C-alpha positions in Angstrom: 0.0 0.0 0.0 1.1 3.6 0.7 2.8 2.6 3.9 6.4 3.1 4.3 7.6 -0.4 5.5 11.5 0.5 5.7 14.5 2.5 4.5 18.1 2.4 4.2 20.6 5.0 4.1 24.1 4.5 2.6 27.0 6.4 1.2 29.7 5.5 -1.5 33.0 6.7 -0.2 36.2 6.8 -2.2 39.2 4.7 -0.8 42.4 6.7 0.0 44.8 4.0 -1.3 43.1 2.9 -4.4 40.7 4.0 -6.9 38.0 1.7 -5.5 35.0 2.8 -3.5 33.4 1.3 -0.4 29.8 1.4 0.8 29.1 2.8 4.3 25.6 1.7 5.4 24.6 4.5 7.9 21.0 3.4 8.8 18.7 0.6 8.1 15.1 0.8 9.7 12.0 -1.3 9.7 9.2 -0.3 11.8 8.5 -3.0 14.5 5.1 -3.9 12.8 6.8 -4.8 9.6 9.8 -6.6 10.9 10.4 -10.4 10.5 8.7 -10.1 7.0 12.1 -10.1 5.1 12.0 -6.4 4.3 15.4 -5.6 6.1 17.0 -8.5 4.3 15.3 -7.4 0.9 16.7 -3.8 1.3 20.2 -5.0 2.2 20.2 -7.6 -0.7 19.0 -5.0 -3.1 21.6 -2.4 -2.0 24.5 -4.8 -1.9 23.5 -6.2 -5.5 23.6 -2.5 -6.7 26.7 -1.7 -5.1 28.3 -4.9 -6.6 27.0 -4.0 -10.1 28.9 -0.7 -9.5 32.2 -2.7 -8.5 31.8 -2.0 -5.0 33.0 -5.0 -3.0 33.2 -3.7 0.5 30.3 -2.7 2.7 30.6 -1.2 6.2 27.7 -1.2 8.8 28.5 0.3 12.2 26.5 -1.4 15.1 26.5 -0.8 18.8 27.4 -4.1 20.6 24.7 -3.9 23.0 22.0 -3.6 20.0 21.9 -7.3 19.8 18.8 -7.3 17.5 21.0 -5.5 14.8 23.9 -7.7 15.6 21.8 -10.8 15.0 20.2 -9.4 12.0 23.6 -8.7 10.2 25.1 -12.0 11.3 21.9 -13.8 9.9 22.3 -12.2 6.5 26.1 -13.1 6.2 27.7 -10.1 7.8 31.2 -10.7 9.1 32.4 -8.8 12.3 35.4 -6.6 12.4 37.6 -5.6 15.3 37.8 -2.0 14.1 36.7 0.7 16.8 34.9 3.8 15.8 36.0 7.1 17.6 33.3 9.8 18.1 34.1 13.4 18.5 31.6 16.1 19.7 
C-alpha cells in the first residue's frame, strides 16, 4: 500500500589507497510492525547487489554491540564482524 515499510541510507566513499569505493551503510530501519517479514533482508540484498554492479566489493555497517537485535540481523544475513573501533568526536 502507501505505508513505508522500511528504509536504508548508505554512502559510497572513495578509498584513499586505491581507485575503489566502499559502501558505508549508515541506517537501516524497519518499523516494528513490519519486522520479521524479510523487508530488512530485501533492502540489504538490493543495496548490496546494486553496489556490486557498480564494482563496490566492501560494505561497512556500524552497530553498537549492545544492539543485539541489529547484531543478530547482520550476522543472519551473512555479515562478518570486524575488530575496528569507531571514535566519536563532539
